[in-house]
N, C-alpha and C positions, 0 to 999 in steps of 0.2 A: 348747798345740793351742787353737785357736778354736772357738767356740763356735756361731759362727753357720757358715751351710751359704754353699756357694758360689752364685753366680748360676744355674749352670749346674742344680744342684738344685734349689734353689728353684723355676726355672721347670718343670723335669720334673714336679716336685711339683705345683704349680699346674695344670700343662694336665691332670694327672692328676685331679685335685681336681674341675676345671670338666666332665670327661668324665663322670666318674662323677654328677655333680648333674644334667646333661642329658641320659642315658638314662631316667630314668624319663619325661621329658617328651616326647622322641621315642616311646618306646613307649606312650603314653599316645595321641598323634595317628595313632600306627600301627591302633591299635585301635581309635579312633574312626572313621577312615576304612575301614577293614575291616568294622566293624559298619554303617557306613551303605550299604556297596557289597553286604554280605548282603543285608541288607532291601531293595535295589532288587532284586538277583536272586532272591529270593523274591516279590515283588511281580509282578515280569517272568514267574516260571514259573506264579502263580495266574493272571494274565491269559490265559497260552497255556492252561492248563488249560481256563477259562472258552470259549475261543474253541474247543479242541477237543469240548468239550461241545457248544456250540451248532452245529459242523458236524456233528456225529453223528447230533444230533437232526434235522437239515434234510438229511439224506444223500438223493439221489434227487430232490430237490425242485430247481426251478431258483431259486436263492438270490442275489439281489446284494448282494455282500459290499462295504460301504465301509470304507475305510483310512483313519483319520484321520491325519492330520500331529501331531507336537508340538505345533506351534501353534494347532492346532483346539482342543485340550483345556483 
């Protein structure tokens, strides 16, 4: 009996090894993307809270609200 593995067994083993090596990298990038999205959502919530506080302070007054586009900032 030969001690060599068949080509099919070798390829199956290599694919498994490569996939297990890629999982941590994929997980890292997913976590980085989600962290960035979370930070952006938190910043958006903070801005909304500030806007609502401003509106509640000026309730009943004629206030001109200007909306800035992303290119204006």
